[in-house]
N, C-alpha and C positions, 0 to 999 in steps of 0.2 A: 281287680283294683278299681275302686269307684272313682269317677271323674266328675262327680257333681259337686260344685263348689258353692259356697254361700258368700256372695259379694253384695248382699243386701244392705240396707241401711238408709236409703233415701226414699223408700216407699212411703214413709210417714212424714216426709219433709213438708208436705203441703197441709198437714193436719194442724189446726190451731192448737190442739192439745199439747203439742211439743212446746210451743211458745208459752203457754200457761204454766207448764211444769218448770220451765227454765226460770220464769219469774218467781214462782214459789221457792225454788232452790236459792235464788238470789236473796229473797227476804230472810230465809233461814240462815244463810251464811253471814249476812250482816248482823243478825242476832247473835250468832256464835262469836263474831269478832268483838262486838260490844261487851259481851259477858266476859270474855277472856282478857280484854284490855283492862277492865275494872279489876278483875281478880288478880291479874298479873301485877298491877301497880300496888294493890293492897298487900299481896303476899310477897312481893319482891321476886317472883318466879320468872327467871329469864325464859325457861322452857315454855311457860304459859304465854308470855308475850311473843315468843317465837311462833308458837302455834296460832296465836291471834293474827300475826302477820301473814302466816300461810293461809289462814281462813279468809283474811281480807283479800289476798290475791285470788283465792277461789271465788269470792264474790265478783271480783273483776273478771275472772275467767268466765263465770256464768253470764255476765253482762256481754262480754265479747261474743260468746257462743250465741246469745240471743240475737244480737245485732247481725252476726254472720248468717244465722238462720233466716232472719227477715230478708236480707239481701238475696239469699239463695232462692227465694220464692219469686223473684222478678222474672218476667217473661224474656225470651230471647229477643234481641234487637239486631239492627244492622251492624252495629259495631262489635257486639259480643255474640257472634253467631253460635258459639258453643253454650251460651247461657251463663248464669251466675252460680252454678252449682259448686264451683271450687271455692266460693267465698267461705264455706264452712271449713274447708281444709286450711285456708289462710288464717281463719280464726283460731283453729287448733294450734297452728304453728306459732302464732303470737302468744297464746297462753303458755305453751310449753317453753318458749324462749325466756319468758319472764321468770319461769320457775328456776332456771339456772342462776339468774341474778339473785333471787331470794336465797337459794341454796348456799351461794358463796357468802352472802351477808350473814346468814345464820352460823356458818362455820367460823367466821371471824368473831362473832359475838361469843360463841361457845369457847373459843380459845382464850378470849379475854377474861371470861368468867372463871376458867380453870386457873389462870394466873392470878386473878383477883377475886377470890371467893366472897360471896355475899350471903347474908342470912335469908332463908326462904321459909315462909309460913306454910307448912305442909297441909294443915287442915283446910285453909282457904283454897289452896291449890287443888285439893281433892274434891271439894264441893263444886267448884267451877268446872273442873275436868269432867265430872259426871254429867253436868248439864250440857257441856259441849259434846260429849259422846252421844247423848240422845239426839242432839240437833244434827250432828254429822250423819248418824244413821238415818235420820228422817230425810235429809237432803239426798242421800244415796238412794233411798227407797223411792223418792219422787221421780228421780231421773232413770230408774231401772228400765223403763219401757223403751227408752230411746238410745240405748248403748250400741245399737247397730251403726249409729253415726259416729265417725271418728271425732267430729266436733264435740258432740255430747259425751262420748265415751271418755275423752280426756278429762272433762269436767267431773264425770261420774267417778272415775278412778281417783281423782283428787279427793273426793269425799271419802272414799274407802281408805285412802292413805291418811287422811285427817283422823278418821275413827281409830286407826291403828296407832297413830301418834298420840292421840288422846289417852288410849289405853296405857301407853308408855308414861304419860304424865301422871296418871293415877297410880301406877306402880311406884314412880318416883316420889309422889306425895306420901304414900304409905311407908316407904323406906325412911323418909325424913321424919315422919311422925314416930316411928318405932326406934330408930337409932340416932336421931338428932343430927348435930353438926358433923359427926363422923362421916356422914354420907352426903355432904354438900356437893360432892363431885357428881352425884347422880343427875342433878338438874342440867348442867352443861353437857354431860354425856348423852342425855336424852336428846338435847338440842342437836348435837352432832349427828346422832343416829337419824333424826328426822331429816337433816340435810342430805345424808347419804341416800336415804330412801327417795328424796325428791330427785336427786341426780339420776338414780337408776330408772325411776318411773318416767321422768321427762325424756331421757335418752331413748328409751324403748318406743315411746309414742311419737317422738319427733321424727324418728326414722320412717314411720308409717306416713306421716304428713308429707315429708320430703319426697317419698316414693311416688305419691300421687302427683305432686307438683312437677316432678321430673319425668312424668309420663312413663313410669315404670309399670310393668305387668304386675298383677297381684302376686303376693308372696307364694300362694299355693297354686298358681296357674300351671296346668299340666301342658306344657308346650308340645312335648312329643306326641301326646294323645291328639291334640288339635291338628298337628301336622299330618298325622296318620289319617285322620278323618278327612281332611282335604284331599290328600293324595289318593284315597280309596274311592273317590267319587267317579262314576262312569265318565269316560272320555277325558279325564284329567291326566296329562302326561307328567307334569312337574309343578312345583310350587316354589315361589321365591318372593323376595321383597315383602317380608312379613313384619308388621308392626302390631304390637299389643300394648294397650295402655288403659289408664283409668281416667276418662274425661272428667269425672268427679267421683267422690267417695261413694262406694257401693255400686258403681257402674263400670262395665268393661267394654272396650271397643277393639276391633281388629280390622286391619286392612291387609290384603295379600293379592299377589298376582298369580293367576293360574294359567299355565300353558295347556291348551286343550286341542283335541283333534279338530279337523275341519268339519264342524257340525252346523246345522241350520240354527239361525238365531233363536227360534222357539225352543229347541232342545237345550241350548246354552242357558237360556233364561230359566228353564225348569231345573237345571242343575244348580244354578245359583240360588233359587228359592229353597230347594231342598237342603242345600248346605247351610244357608242362613238359619233355617228352622232347626237343624241339628245343633248348630253352634249355640243357638239361643236355649234350646231345651236341655242339652247335655252339659254345656259348659257355662251357661248363663252369660253369654256374650250378647248383650242387648243391641249392639250396633256393629254390623259387619259390612265392610266395603270390599267387594271382590271384583277385581279387574281381570277380565279374560283376554288372552291373546293366542294367536294361532301357533301351535306347537312347531310347525315347520319353520317359523321365523324366530324361534327361541334361540338366543345365543347362549351356549353352554359357558359355564364359568361365572355366571352372574351370582350375586350374593343371595344367600338364603334369607339373611336378616338385613334390614336397612335398605338404603337406596340401591336401585338397580345399576 
């Protein structure tokens, strides 16, 4: 069983290329929004206006991601000794929370349109939908290099969701063009489907953001394998007081107490350095704090996890 995990995503954080790509995506999404607002007003399509609102939220999402990325590049200072890396996680959480608000609003509008049908111009809806699809795909393509970051990934997946929603709009437009008023229900139905997709997507991603902010270990972290590695080290009698968390997205940290035999300080130091190297190379734990204590003074019954 392999124990090599991929918790990368911040290695490109300091690259100006990420900032440029986010700005390009912002411009594309503002273009999508403008096109769909005009098309929605002319055609009377609620689904198109709903998708425009979603795209506008994506533009805001990209802006938040950009600002969060800029903040994350700041140096460590005396007040924030862990640095500003979690600003990107906070940015992702803000974006995903607003998605829930938009999703509820779209559901309300869809219900209202079901009860009060309105005429929809399928041809205009089709034309603008095709334009939006191209721009959605372009935005996703621009951000594809940075999806290792939770911050950018949430924005990237919004673009993919928009592209799928736009495909739904196109299908709805074709249905209205072929069958006319008999399928007016297609427009609010698509709106409702977009809302459900937003909920599902936002919930999945928000769990990842909260996990980082709550100091949770990565989802695929192999705790038993790490514990076995620590216990197998020469001279180590027991391990307790283990904490594993993500100081920022893409990085993993560990601290643990190791009860060791009565060894010279030089040997203990060698054990520590070898263990830190194994934790880094095998489990991608970039920051490990190992506290050693004399096994003869070790009190049995102390917790394996959490405080001693």
